[in-house]
N, C-alpha and C positions, 0 to 999 in steps of 0.2 A: 221325170228326170232319175235315174239311178244314181245312187250315193254308195260309197263304200260301205255303208251300214245297212244296205238292202239285202232281204234274204235271212235264212237261218242258218246260215253255214257260218264254219269256224273260220276266222282269219288266221292267217298264218304271219307272226310278228318275228321281225329281228329287233332283240333289245339291246340298248346301249344304256350308258349309265346318263341318268337323267331325260332319255328320250328312246324314241322306237320309229321302227319304219316297217310299213303294213307292206308286206311282202305279196300275199294273196288277199283280196278283199273279204269280208264277213263281218258278222255282227259283233260275234264274240270270240274270246279265248276260254281256255278251260284253265282253272284253278289247278295247279300242279301237285298240289296238297289234299285239296277236300274234291276236286273234280267238278266244282260247281262252275256254271256257266256266269262269265264275266263281260258284260257289254261294254265293248269298246270305249264308249261315253264314260262307263265307270272306273277304266282302267287306272290305277293309279300304284299298284305295286308291282315290281318284277325284280328278278337277278339277271343282270347282263351277263356274269360268268356262266351261270348254268342255263341261262334262257328259259325261265319259267316263269308264267303270272302266278299273282297270288290275289287272293279275293278280298283281303283287309289286312291291316298292319300287325295283328297279332299273329296270324298265319305266316306272314312274310318273317315275323322276328323269331318263331318257332323254328320255320326251315331252317334260317341263318344259323341258329346254335346247332339244329340235330346235325347239321352238314357239318359241323367245326369251324365255324367261319367266327374266328374268335376277334378279328380287327373291327374296330368303328368305321 
């Protein structure tokens, strides 16, 4: 039985505040800052406004400040 995590292709995701929707099934997304692959089961950090995924909280915070997002 195939699942949305089968294969080695990149998933296409629509990010929302606190959730996301898988548009095209795949196993991973790519970190917008580092280029690292993030398995969907490990995806925890993203920005709904910029539609970007991040590999960890430090990278997400750095991107947040680099982009000029000063609100909490």
